[in-house]
DOTOR-361601 format. One record per residue: chain; x, z, y of N, C-alpha, C in turn; residue number from 1; residue in three letters. Coordinates in nm, 3 decimals, decimal comma. Layout:
<nodes>
> chain | n.px | n.pz | n.py | ca.px | ca.pz | ca.py | c.px | c.pz | c.py | n | res
> A | X | Z | Y | X | Z | Y | X | Z | Y | NUM | ala
...
</nodes>
This chain:
<nodes>
> chain | n.px | n.pz | n.py | ca.px | ca.pz | ca.py | c.px | c.pz | c.py | n | res
> A | 3,629 | -14,413 | 5,284 | 3,693 | -14,323 | 5,377 | 3,593 | -14,220 | 5,431 | 1 | met
> A | 3,468 | -14,266 | 5,462 | 3,367 | -14,174 | 5,511 | 3,334 | -14,069 | 5,406 | 2 | lys
> A | 3,328 | -14,110 | 5,282 | 3,297 | -14,019 | 5,173 | 3,403 | -13,909 | 5,163 | 3 | arg
> A | 3,528 | -13,943 | 5,177 | 3,639 | -13,848 | 5,172 | 3,629 | -13,749 | 5,289 | 4 | leu
> A | 3,592 | -13,801 | 5,406 | 3,576 | -13,714 | 5,524 | 3,463 | -13,614 | 5,502 | 5 | ala
> A | 3,351 | -13,657 | 5,443 | 3,239 | -13,568 | 5,417 | 3,277 | -13,462 | 5,312 | 6 | trp
> A | 3,350 | -13,501 | 5,213 | 3,395 | -13,406 | 5,111 | 3,488 | -13,302 | 5,173 | 7 | ile
> A | 3,581 | -13,347 | 5,258 | 3,673 | -13,256 | 5,325 | 3,596 | -13,159 | 5,416 | 8 | ala
> A | 3,498 | -13,214 | 5,488 | 3,416 | -13,130 | 5,576 | 3,337 | -13,027 | 5,495 | 9 | leu
> A | 3,282 | -13,067 | 5,382 | 3,209 | -12,974 | 5,295 | 3,299 | -12,865 | 5,241 | 10 | gly
> A | 3,419 | -12,901 | 5,197 | 3,515 | -12,800 | 5,147 | 3,554 | -12,703 | 5,258 | 11 | leu
> A | 3,572 | -12,754 | 5,378 | 3,605 | -12,668 | 5,491 | 3,490 | -12,570 | 5,520 | 12 | leu
> A | 3,366 | -12,618 | 5,516 | 3,250 | -12,532 | 5,541 | 3,240 | -12,423 | 5,434 | 13 | ala
> A | 3,264 | -12,459 | 5,309 | 3,259 | -12,359 | 5,201 | 3,369 | -12,255 | 5,219 | 14 | ile
> A | 3,486 | -12,299 | 5,256 | 3,599 | -12,207 | 5,277 | 3,569 | -12,111 | 5,393 | 15 | thr
> A | 3,517 | -12,162 | 5,502 | 3,484 | -12,077 | 5,616 | 3,373 | -11,979 | 5,583 | 16 | leu
> A | 3,273 | -12,022 | 5,508 | 3,163 | -11,934 | 5,470 | 3,213 | -11,820 | 5,381 | 17 | ala
> A | 3,308 | -11,849 | 5,295 | 3,363 | -11,746 | 5,206 | 3,442 | -11,642 | 5,283 | 18 | ala
> A | 3,497 | -11,679 | 5,399 | 3,578 | -11,587 | 5,479 | 3,496 | -11,510 | 5,582 | 19 | cys
> A | 3,372 | -11,546 | 5,600 | 3,288 | -11,481 | 5,701 | 3,257 | -11,337 | 5,660 | 20 | ala
> A | 3,253 | -11,245 | 5,758 | 3,219 | -11,107 | 5,724 | 3,074 | -11,096 | 5,677 | 21 | pro
> A | 3,050 | -11,001 | 5,590 | 2,913 | -10,979 | 5,543 | 2,853 | -10,860 | 5,616 | 22 | thr
> A | 2,724 | -10,867 | 5,638 | 2,655 | -10,756 | 5,704 | 2,632 | -10,645 | 5,602 | 23 | ala
> A | 2,648 | -10,522 | 5,647 | 2,621 | -10,409 | 5,559 | 2,551 | -10,300 | 5,638 | 24 | ser
> A | 2,472 | -10,223 | 5,571 | 2,400 | -10,113 | 5,635 | 2,478 | -9,985 | 5,610 | 25 | val
> A | 2,512 | -9,916 | 5,716 | 2,584 | -9,789 | 5,704 | 2,484 | -9,678 | 5,677 | 26 | glu
> A | 2,511 | -9,597 | 5,580 | 2,422 | -9,485 | 5,548 | 2,489 | -9,351 | 5,573 | 27 | thr
> A | 2,597 | -9,353 | 5,647 | 2,668 | -9,228 | 5,671 | 2,645 | -9,174 | 5,812 | 28 | asn
> A | 2,522 | -9,187 | 5,861 | 2,490 | -9,132 | 5,992 | 2,475 | -8,980 | 5,981 | 29 | val
> A | 2,503 | -8,914 | 6,089 | 2,496 | -8,768 | 6,090 | 2,356 | -8,726 | 6,134 | 30 | ile
> A | 2,289 | -8,640 | 6,056 | 2,157 | -8,593 | 6,099 | 2,168 | -8,519 | 6,233 | 31 | pro
> A | 2,072 | -8,540 | 6,319 | 2,074 | -8,480 | 6,452 | 1,950 | -8,395 | 6,472 | 32 | thr
> A | 1,972 | -8,267 | 6,499 | 1,863 | -8,173 | 6,524 | 1,841 | -8,167 | 6,675 | 33 | leu
> A | 1,716 | -8,193 | 6,718 | 1,684 | -8,198 | 6,861 | 1,611 | -8,072 | 6,906 | 34 | ile
> A | 1,517 | -8,022 | 6,824 | 1,444 | -7,902 | 6,866 | 1,400 | -7,820 | 6,746 | 35 | ser
> A | 1,389 | -7,689 | 6,772 | 1,336 | -7,593 | 6,675 | 1,218 | -7,525 | 6,742 | 36 | val
> A | 1,098 | -7,542 | 6,683 | 0,979 | -7,478 | 6,739 | 0,936 | -7,366 | 6,646 | 37 | thr
> A | 0,951 | -7,240 | 6,693 | 0,910 | -7,128 | 6,608 | 0,759 | -7,125 | 6,590 | 38 | pro
> A | 0,711 | -7,052 | 6,491 | 0,566 | -7,046 | 6,467 | 0,492 | -6,982 | 6,584 | 39 | pro
> A | 0,367 | -7,025 | 6,604 | 0,283 | -6,970 | 6,710 | 0,235 | -6,829 | 6,675 | 40 | gln
> A | 0,223 | -6,800 | 6,546 | 0,178 | -6,668 | 6,501 | 0,265 | -6,626 | 6,382 | 41 | ala
> A | 0,267 | -6,498 | 6,355 | 0,345 | -6,447 | 6,243 | 0,302 | -6,513 | 6,112 | 42 | ser
> A | 0,401 | -6,556 | 6,036 | 0,372 | -6,622 | 5,909 | 0,336 | -6,769 | 5,923 | 43 | gly
> A | 0,354 | -6,823 | 6,043 | 0,319 | -6,963 | 6,068 | 0,428 | -7,060 | 6,023 | 44 | gly
> A | 0,422 | -7,179 | 6,078 | 0,512 | -7,287 | 6,039 | 0,618 | -7,311 | 6,146 | 45 | thr
> A | 0,743 | -7,327 | 6,101 | 0,854 | -7,364 | 6,189 | 0,864 | -7,516 | 6,183 | 46 | val
> A | 0,883 | -7,580 | 6,300 | 0,893 | -7,725 | 6,306 | 1,029 | -7,763 | 6,362 | 47 | val
> A | 1,101 | -7,848 | 6,288 | 1,228 | -7,903 | 6,334 | 1,206 | -8,050 | 6,365 | 48 | leu
> A | 1,257 | -8,095 | 6,480 | 1,248 | -8,236 | 6,514 | 1,388 | -8,289 | 6,540 | 49 | gln
> A | 1,408 | -8,414 | 6,502 | 1,538 | -8,475 | 6,520 | 1,540 | -8,617 | 6,469 | 50 | gly
> A | 1,658 | -8,659 | 6,425 | 1,676 | -8,795 | 6,377 | 1,761 | -8,794 | 6,250 | 51 | arg
> A | 1,743 | -8,896 | 6,169 | 1,826 | -8,921 | 6,051 | 1,817 | -8,810 | 5,946 | 52 | tyr
> A | 1,696 | -8,758 | 5,924 | 1,675 | -8,654 | 5,823 | 1,657 | -8,712 | 5,683 | 53 | phe
> A | 1,669 | -8,841 | 5,669 | 1,653 | -8,901 | 5,538 | 1,524 | -8,979 | 5,527 | 54 | gly
> A | 1,495 | -9,023 | 5,407 | 1,383 | -9,114 | 5,383 | 1,251 | -9,046 | 5,352 | 55 | asp
> A | 1,242 | -8,919 | 5,379 | 1,117 | -8,850 | 5,349 | 1,125 | -8,770 | 5,221 | 56 | gly
> A | 1,228 | -8,792 | 5,142 | 1,248 | -8,715 | 5,019 | 1,362 | -8,616 | 5,039 | 57 | asn
> A | 1,390 | -8,583 | 5,164 | 1,504 | -8,498 | 5,195 | 1,509 | -8,370 | 5,116 | 58 | gly
> A | 1,394 | -8,304 | 5,100 | 1,391 | -8,180 | 5,025 | 1,416 | -8,199 | 4,878 | 59 | gly
> A | 1,397 | -8,322 | 4,828 | 1,415 | -8,351 | 4,687 | 1,555 | -8,406 | 4,658 | 60 | gln
> A | 1,619 | -8,467 | 4,757 | 1,749 | -8,531 | 4,734 | 1,858 | -8,425 | 4,715 | 61 | ala
> A | 1,951 | -8,456 | 4,630 | 2,062 | -8,364 | 4,603 | 2,139 | -8,338 | 4,733 | 62 | ala
> A | 2,163 | -8,213 | 4,762 | 2,240 | -8,176 | 4,881 | 2,161 | -8,177 | 5,010 | 63 | gly
> A | 2,028 | -8,186 | 5,004 | 1,946 | -8,186 | 5,125 | 1,865 | -8,058 | 5,132 | 64 | ser
> A | 1,880 | -7,985 | 5,243 | 1,808 | -7,858 | 5,260 | 1,817 | -7,814 | 5,406 | 65 | tyr
> A | 1,744 | -7,710 | 5,440 | 1,748 | -7,648 | 5,573 | 1,814 | -7,512 | 5,557 | 66 | val
> A | 1,900 | -7,478 | 5,651 | 1,968 | -7,349 | 5,651 | 1,932 | -7,277 | 5,781 | 67 | leu
> A | 1,877 | -7,155 | 5,771 | 1,841 | -7,077 | 5,889 | 1,917 | -6,945 | 5,890 | 68 | val
> A | 1,943 | -6,894 | 6,010 | 2,010 | -6,765 | 6,025 | 2,159 | -6,769 | 5,998 | 69 | gly
> A | 2,220 | -6,887 | 6,005 | 2,363 | -6,901 | 5,979 | 2,442 | -6,883 | 6,109 | 70 | ala
> A | 2,575 | -6,868 | 6,095 | 2,657 | -6,867 | 6,216 | 2,687 | -7,012 | 6,255 | 71 | asp
> A | 2,761 | -7,031 | 6,364 | 2,783 | -7,167 | 6,415 | 2,865 | -7,255 | 6,321 | 72 | met
> A | 2,929 | -7,196 | 6,220 | 3,005 | -7,273 | 6,121 | 2,927 | -7,295 | 5,993 | 73 | asn
> A | 2,799 | -7,275 | 5,996 | 2,703 | -7,278 | 5,886 | 2,742 | -7,188 | 5,770 | 74 | his
> A | 2,797 | -7,072 | 5,803 | 2,823 | -6,969 | 5,702 | 2,709 | -6,869 | 5,704 | 75 | asp
> A | 2,673 | -6,818 | 5,588 | 2,563 | -6,723 | 5,578 | 2,430 | -6,796 | 5,587 | 76 | gly
> A | 2,328 | -6,723 | 5,620 | 2,196 | -6,782 | 5,635 | 2,122 | -6,795 | 5,503 | 77 | gly
> A | 2,002 | -6,851 | 5,513 | 1,912 | -6,865 | 5,399 | 1,875 | -7,012 | 5,383 | 78 | ile
> A | 1,884 | -7,064 | 5,260 | 1,836 | -7,200 | 5,232 | 1,685 | -7,196 | 5,223 | 79 | lys
> A | 1,622 | -7,291 | 5,290 | 1,476 | -7,297 | 5,298 | 1,425 | -7,420 | 5,224 | 80 | ile
> A | 1,312 | -7,404 | 5,157 | 1,243 | -7,517 | 5,095 | 1,134 | -7,563 | 5,190 | 81 | thr
> A | 1,149 | -7,682 | 5,250 | 1,049 | -7,731 | 5,343 | 0,917 | -7,766 | 5,275 | 82 | pro
> A | 0,808 | -7,751 | 5,348 | 0,677 | -7,792 | 5,298 | 0,651 | -7,939 | 5,333 | 83 | ser
> A | 0,723 | -7,990 | 5,433 | 0,707 | -8,128 | 5,476 | 0,842 | -8,178 | 5,528 | 84 | ser
> A | 0,881 | -8,301 | 5,489 | 1,011 | -8,356 | 5,529 | 0,994 | -8,504 | 5,553 | 85 | trp
> A | 1,022 | -8,549 | 5,674 | 1,017 | -8,691 | 5,708 | 1,147 | -8,726 | 5,781 | 86 | ser
> A | 1,171 | -8,853 | 5,813 | 1,297 | -8,890 | 5,878 | 1,324 | -8,821 | 6,012 | 87 | pro
> A | 1,218 | -8,773 | 6,080 | 1,241 | -8,710 | 6,210 | 1,169 | -8,577 | 6,230 | 88 | asn
> A | 1,110 | -8,524 | 6,124 | 1,037 | -8,396 | 6,137 | 1,040 | -8,321 | 6,004 | 89 | arg
> A | 1,070 | -8,191 | 6,014 | 1,070 | -8,103 | 5,897 | 0,987 | -7,981 | 5,931 | 90 | ile
> A | 0,901 | -7,938 | 5,837 | 0,821 | -7,818 | 5,856 | 0,843 | -7,726 | 5,737 | 91 | glu
> A | 0,845 | -7,595 | 5,767 | 0,856 | -7,495 | 5,660 | 0,794 | -7,365 | 5,706 | 92 | phe
> A | 0,747 | -7,284 | 5,612 | 0,688 | -7,155 | 5,648 | 0,795 | -7,063 | 5,706 | 93 | pro
> A | 0,753 | -6,980 | 5,799 | 0,846 | -6,885 | 5,861 | 0,911 | -6,800 | 5,752 | 94 | glu
> A | 1,045 | -6,794 | 5,747 | 1,111 | -6,713 | 5,644 | 1,092 | -6,564 | 5,671 | 95 | pro
> A | 1,087 | -6,486 | 5,564 | 1,065 | -6,341 | 5,576 | 1,177 | -6,273 | 5,653 | 96 | ala
> A | 1,301 | -6,310 | 5,630 | 1,415 | -6,246 | 5,697 | 1,504 | -6,350 | 5,762 | 97 | asn
> A | 1,446 | -6,439 | 5,841 | 1,524 | -6,545 | 5,905 | 1,621 | -6,490 | 6,007 | 98 | gly
> A | 1,574 | -6,399 | 6,092 | 1,658 | -6,338 | 6,193 | 1,708 | -6,436 | 6,296 | 99 | gly
> A | 1,803 | -6,389 | 6,376 | 1,860 | -6,473 | 6,479 | 1,984 | -6,542 | 6,423 | 100 | tyr
> A | 2,001 | -6,665 | 6,456 | 2,117 | -6,742 | 6,413 | 2,092 | -6,889 | 6,437 | 101 | gly
> A | 2,172 | -6,970 | 6,376 | 2,161 | -7,114 | 6,393 | 2,081 | -7,177 | 6,279 | 102 | phe
> A | 2,014 | -7,287 | 6,312 | 1,940 | -7,366 | 6,213 | 2,016 | -7,497 | 6,196 | 103 | val
> A | 2,035 | -7,539 | 6,070 | 2,101 | -7,665 | 6,037 | 2,015 | -7,741 | 5,937 | 104 | phe
> A | 2,024 | -7,873 | 5,942 | 1,963 | -7,958 | 5,841 | 2,077 | -8,026 | 5,766 | 105 | val
> A | 2,078 | -8,012 | 5,635 | 2,177 | -8,080 | 5,552 | 2,109 | -8,196 | 5,482 | 106 | phe
> A | 2,163 | -8,315 | 5,499 | 2,108 | -8,434 | 5,434 | 2,217 | -8,491 | 5,343 | 107 | val
> A | 2,193 | -8,479 | 5,213 | 2,288 | -8,525 | 5,112 | 2,427 | -8,467 | 5,139 | 108 | lys
> A | 2,430 | -8,338 | 5,175 | 2,555 | -8,267 | 5,196 | 2,614 | -8,277 | 5,335 | 109 | gly
> A | 2,557 | -8,358 | 5,424 | 2,607 | -8,375 | 5,560 | 2,526 | -8,286 | 5,654 | 110 | val
> A | 2,596 | -8,199 | 5,729 | 2,529 | -8,103 | 5,818 | 2,498 | -8,164 | 5,953 | 111 | ala
> A | 2,381 | -8,126 | 6,005 | 2,345 | -8,163 | 6,143 | 2,417 | -8,071 | 6,239 | 112 | ser
> A | 2,396 | -8,096 | 6,367 | 2,436 | -7,999 | 6,467 | 2,349 | -7,876 | 6,448 | 113 | asn
> A | 2,394 | -7,763 | 6,494 | 2,314 | -7,641 | 6,482 | 2,245 | -7,609 | 6,614 | 114 | gly
> A | 2,125 | -7,553 | 6,603 | 2,054 | -7,504 | 6,720 | 2,020 | -7,357 | 6,699 | 115 | leu
> A | 2,036 | -7,276 | 6,804 | 2,002 | -7,134 | 6,789 | 1,852 | -7,115 | 6,778 | 116 | pro
> A | 1,814 | -7,018 | 6,695 | 1,671 | -6,988 | 6,678 | 1,656 | -6,843 | 6,641 | 117 | ala
> A | 1,546 | -6,783 | 6,685 | 1,513 | -6,646 | 6,650 | 1,387 | -6,651 | 6,564 | 118 | asn
> A | 1,407 | -6,639 | 6,433 | 1,294 | -6,643 | 6,339 | 1,282 | -6,507 | 6,273 | 119 | leu
> A | 1,199 | -6,418 | 6,332 | 1,192 | -6,279 | 6,284 | 1,151 | -6,265 | 6,138 | 120 | pro
</nodes>
């Protein structure tokens, strides 16, 4: 009788374990742009700081880039090739015709919030 009880308890444990939710990592976070620091001198480096910019290969990953001089709907502007890209910091040379507009970070096709910047 004890053996039957242990078998029933084991089957119940296996059944409950099969129904338990599994942990998963969400990778659909939205990149967040916190600050845009213009270059200190003409031809210098623009620094973007934020969160969720990717794993450091952002500039290499399909659909990941920086857009400067766009309107608030990310229309127009210039795609920039960063010189440095990490999960919370992106650097790129000042664009020749950046102008005034919004800066966005696209990570695998997902746009960050935009911040206004004047990059002459």
